[in-house]
matplotlib code that plots the C-alpha trace (Angstrom):
import matplotlib.pyplot as plt

x = [21.6, 19.3, 15.6, 14.5, 16.9, 15.4, 11.9, 12.9, 14.4, 11.3, 9.0, 11.0, 10.6, 6.9, 6.0, 8.0, 6.1, 6.9, 6.8, 8.9, 12.3, 15.4, 15.9, 12.3, 12.6, 15.4, 13.1, 11.7, 8.0, 5.3, 7.8, 6.0, 7.1, 9.5, 8.1, 4.3, 5.1, 6.1, 3.3, 2.8, 1.9, 1.1, 1.7, -0.2, 1.4, -0.6, 1.0, 2.6, 0.4, 0.6, 3.9, 7.5, 7.7, 4.0, 2.0, 5.2, 3.3, 6.0, 8.8, 6.6, 5.8, 9.4, 10.2, 7.4, 8.9, 12.2, 10.5, 8.4, 11.4, 12.8, 10.1, 10.9, 8.4, 7.2, 7.4, 6.4, 5.5, 5.5, 2.9, 3.3, 0.7, -2.3, -2.9, -0.8, 0.0, -0.2, -3.4, -2.5, 0.1, -2.8, -4.0, -2.7, -1.8, -2.3, -2.8, -3.3, -2.1, -3.6, -1.6, -2.9, -5.2, -8.8, -12.4, -13.0, -9.2, -9.0, -7.6, -9.6, -13.0, -13.0, -15.6, -13.3, -10.7, -13.4, -14.7, -11.2, -10.5, -14.0, -13.3, -10.2, -11.8, -14.7, -12.2, -10.7, -7.6, -6.2, -6.9, -5.0, -5.7, -3.4, -4.0, -6.3, -7.4, -9.9, -11.9, -14.2, -17.1, -20.5, -21.9, -19.1, -19.0, -21.1, -19.3, -15.8, -16.8, -17.7, -14.2, -12.2, -14.2, -14.6, -14.6, -14.3, -17.4, -17.8, -20.2, -19.7, -16.0, -13.2, -9.6, -6.8, -3.1, -1.6, 0.8, -0.7, 0.0, -1.0, -0.7, -2.9, -1.9, -4.4, -3.3, -3.6, -1.2, -0.9, 0.3, 3.0, 6.2, 4.3, 4.8, 3.2, 4.5, 4.3, 3.8, 4.9, 2.7, 0.9, -2.4, -5.3, -8.8, -11.2, -14.9, -15.1, -18.1, -17.3, -18.7, -19.7, -16.7, -14.1, -11.3, -9.8, -5.9, -4.9, -7.0, -6.1, -7.4, -7.8, -8.0, -11.6, -11.3, -10.8, -14.4, -15.8, -19.0, -22.1, -21.7, -18.1, -19.1, -21.5, -18.6, -16.3, -13.2, -13.8, -10.5, -10.7, -9.8, -7.1, -6.0, -8.1, -8.3, -11.2, -12.0, -14.6, -17.2, -15.4, -12.2, -10.4, -8.6, -8.2, -6.2, -6.1, -4.2, -5.2, -1.8, 1.2, 0.8, 4.3, 7.1, 9.6, 7.4, 8.4, 11.4, 9.2, 9.7, 6.3, 4.7, 6.8, 6.0, 2.3, 1.9, 4.2, 2.5, -0.9, 0.1, 1.5, -1.6, -3.9, -1.7, -2.4, 1.2, 1.8, 3.2, 6.2, 5.7, 8.2, 6.6, 7.8, 11.4, 11.6, 15.3, 15.6, 18.4, 17.5, 19.2, 16.4, 13.9, 15.6, 15.3, 12.6, 10.9, 8.5, 9.6, 7.5, 8.1, 8.9, 6.2, 6.9, 8.9, 6.8, 7.4, 8.9, 6.6, 7.3, 9.4, 7.5, 8.1, 10.6, 9.1]
y = [-28.7, -26.1, -26.3, -26.6, -29.5, -31.2, -30.6, -32.1, -35.2, -35.7, -35.3, -37.9, -40.3, -39.8, -39.8, -42.8, -45.0, -48.6, -48.2, -44.9, -45.5, -44.8, -41.7, -40.5, -41.0, -38.4, -35.8, -33.7, -34.3, -32.6, -30.0, -27.1, -23.6, -22.1, -18.6, -17.9, -15.0, -17.5, -18.6, -22.3, -24.3, -28.0, -30.4, -33.6, -36.5, -39.6, -43.1, -45.1, -45.4, -46.3, -47.2, -45.9, -42.3, -41.6, -40.5, -39.7, -37.8, -37.8, -36.9, -34.2, -32.6, -32.7, -30.7, -28.3, -27.8, -26.8, -24.3, -22.7, -22.2, -19.9, -17.3, -15.5, -15.9, -19.4, -22.5, -25.5, -28.7, -32.1, -34.8, -38.4, -41.1, -38.8, -37.4, -36.1, -38.3, -35.1, -33.4, -30.2, -29.5, -28.4, -25.7, -22.2, -23.3, -20.5, -23.2, -27.0, -28.8, -32.2, -34.4, -38.0, -40.6, -40.2, -40.4, -42.9, -43.1, -39.5, -39.6, -36.8, -38.4, -40.2, -38.3, -36.8, -35.8, -34.3, -32.3, -31.0, -30.0, -28.4, -26.2, -24.9, -24.3, -22.5, -20.3, -19.2, -21.5, -21.7, -25.0, -26.7, -30.0, -31.5, -34.3, -37.2, -35.6, -33.4, -36.6, -36.7, -39.0, -37.9, -37.5, -35.0, -33.3, -30.2, -29.3, -29.9, -27.9, -25.0, -25.3, -25.8, -24.2, -27.4, -31.2, -34.2, -36.4, -40.0, -40.2, -36.6, -35.7, -37.5, -38.4, -39.6, -39.5, -37.4, -34.6, -31.2, -27.7, -24.6, -21.7, -19.0, -17.9, -15.5, -12.6, -13.6, -13.5, -17.3, -17.1, -14.5, -15.8, -18.7, -18.8, -21.0, -24.6, -28.1, -31.0, -34.4, -37.4, -36.8, -37.6, -35.1, -34.7, -32.5, -31.7, -30.7, -29.4, -25.7, -23.4, -19.9, -17.6, -20.2, -18.6, -20.7, -20.5, -23.2, -24.7, -26.7, -28.8, -32.5, -35.6, -36.1, -39.8, -38.9, -37.4, -40.6, -39.3, -37.9, -34.6, -34.2, -35.3, -32.4, -30.0, -31.2, -29.0, -27.0, -26.1, -27.8, -26.2, -28.1, -25.4, -22.8, -20.4, -19.7, -17.2, -18.4, -16.2, -16.2, -14.9, -18.2, -18.9, -22.2, -23.5, -26.7, -28.3, -31.7, -32.5, -33.7, -37.4, -37.8, -36.9, -36.0, -33.1, -31.1, -30.2, -27.8, -24.4, -23.1, -26.0, -25.6, -21.8, -22.3, -24.7, -22.7, -19.4, -21.1, -22.3, -18.9, -17.1, -19.2, -18.3, -14.6, -13.8, -11.1, -12.9, -11.1, -9.9, -12.5, -15.2, -17.0, -18.3, -22.0, -22.8, -26.4, -29.0, -31.8, -34.4, -33.7, -35.6, -38.8, -38.1, -39.5, -41.7, -44.3, -47.9, -49.4, -52.7, -52.2, -53.5, -57.0, -57.1, -57.9, -61.4, -61.5, -63.1, -66.7, -67.5, -69.0, -72.7, -73.5, -74.7]
z = [-13.8, -15.2, -14.3, -18.0, -18.4, -15.4, -16.7, -20.1, -18.5, -16.3, -19.2, -21.2, -18.3, -17.8, -21.4, -22.6, -25.0, -25.8, -29.6, -29.6, -31.2, -29.2, -31.3, -30.7, -27.0, -26.9, -28.3, -25.4, -25.0, -22.8, -21.5, -19.9, -20.8, -18.2, -18.9, -19.1, -21.4, -24.1, -26.5, -25.9, -29.0, -28.5, -31.4, -31.0, -33.1, -33.8, -33.4, -36.2, -39.3, -43.0, -44.6, -44.2, -45.4, -45.1, -42.0, -40.2, -37.5, -34.8, -37.2, -38.8, -35.4, -34.4, -37.6, -36.9, -33.4, -35.0, -37.4, -34.7, -32.5, -35.2, -34.2, -31.0, -28.2, -29.1, -26.9, -28.9, -27.0, -28.7, -27.5, -28.8, -29.3, -29.9, -26.4, -23.6, -20.6, -18.6, -19.8, -18.0, -20.7, -22.9, -20.6, -21.4, -25.0, -27.6, -30.2, -30.4, -33.6, -34.4, -36.9, -36.8, -38.3, -39.2, -38.2, -35.4, -34.8, -33.7, -30.2, -28.7, -29.3, -25.9, -23.8, -21.1, -23.8, -25.9, -23.0, -22.2, -25.8, -26.2, -23.1, -24.7, -28.1, -26.5, -24.7, -28.0, -28.2, -31.7, -33.5, -36.4, -38.1, -40.8, -43.4, -42.3, -39.1, -41.1, -41.7, -38.7, -37.5, -38.8, -35.3, -34.4, -37.8, -37.1, -34.0, -35.3, -38.4, -36.1, -34.6, -37.8, -40.6, -42.7, -42.4, -44.6, -44.7, -46.0, -49.0, -49.8, -49.7, -51.6, -51.2, -53.4, -54.3, -57.1, -58.0, -57.1, -58.4, -56.4, -58.9, -57.4, -53.9, -52.4, -50.1, -46.4, -43.5, -43.7, -47.3, -46.7, -48.3, -50.0, -53.7, -56.3, -55.9, -57.1, -54.7, -55.9, -55.2, -52.0, -50.3, -50.5, -49.0, -51.0, -51.6, -48.0, -46.0, -45.2, -42.6, -43.6, -43.3, -44.0, -46.2, -49.0, -49.0, -51.4, -54.2, -57.3, -60.1, -59.2, -61.3, -62.4, -61.7, -58.0, -57.9, -56.4, -54.8, -56.6, -54.8, -56.1, -59.6, -59.8, -59.8, -62.7, -63.3, -60.1, -58.3, -54.9, -51.6, -49.6, -47.2, -45.4, -42.5, -40.2, -37.5, -34.9, -33.4, -30.1, -31.7, -31.9, -35.1, -37.0, -39.9, -41.9, -44.7, -46.1, -47.6, -45.4, -46.4, -47.7, -45.2, -47.9, -49.1, -46.1, -48.1, -50.1, -48.6, -49.5, -47.8, -44.6, -44.6, -45.2, -42.2, -39.9, -40.8, -40.3, -36.8, -35.8, -37.2, -35.0, -32.0, -33.0, -34.0, -36.6, -39.6, -41.3, -44.8, -46.0, -43.9, -40.8, -40.9, -41.7, -42.1, -42.9, -43.0, -45.6, -43.3, -40.7, -43.0, -41.9, -38.2, -35.7, -38.2, -36.9, -36.8, -39.6, -41.4, -45.1, -47.5, -48.7, -52.0, -55.0, -56.4, -59.8, -62.4, -63.0, -66.1, -69.0, -69.4, -72.1, -75.4]

ax = plt.figure().add_subplot(projection="3d")
ax.plot(x, y, z, "-o")
ax.set_aspect("equal")
plt.show()
């Protein structure tokens, strides 16, 4: 049996989690690169959250693994349940991607984990946060903003669910191959707190009723930034996108390419003019979903009594 196969089997055994489905347990997790020349990209998936078809962190990271493998020289590593069982898997990563729940639920806030991640960020490791993870606790906001380039803050920033159009795509390596696109109903975070030097990548008009804070209401009609890039003083790169609430929206090629390009850019890959390859089988959207109970059916209204 090949060494890489043995490593994969060992990783599956060590990283088994009680609430992973049988299908998810077959996905290789925390498998170290067999070749140090390969760029290791660690994808950290949060645990089950929200309703079926939303916050599918594990399934989304499994899809990202598939797209990243289409770029030669990349070794993607999937981590389940918000933090690796073997923390050494983070060391040597070119980029760490966080796709999980929000604020106090962020898995890396525990002191020893925070210290480990901080060491990597301070050393210039790439950093990506998707969807809710950009909502961070107030006491950590300034430092995470210095890592990521922007954060969501309670009482200032806003969130909501709506269809979103991205019509003006700026020129940047992350937007190569990304064309104007429409995102059906998804969840968005906006009116973020930006660090100097953050580069807006996607912005669009939001429903005015979603401006629920005084700070947001002071900017009626302003296109709101929902994806950005950031280059830190130490040369480390970061990328974030506050969409990715609805799993089905990964079928949008421009969304897949934006996120894949963003991850690769933070790992300091040269992005092709047409963007990174993101070949996609629609059937893969049904793979590796969390086991979540369906919401209870709504009761039919009682019939009016006969007269």
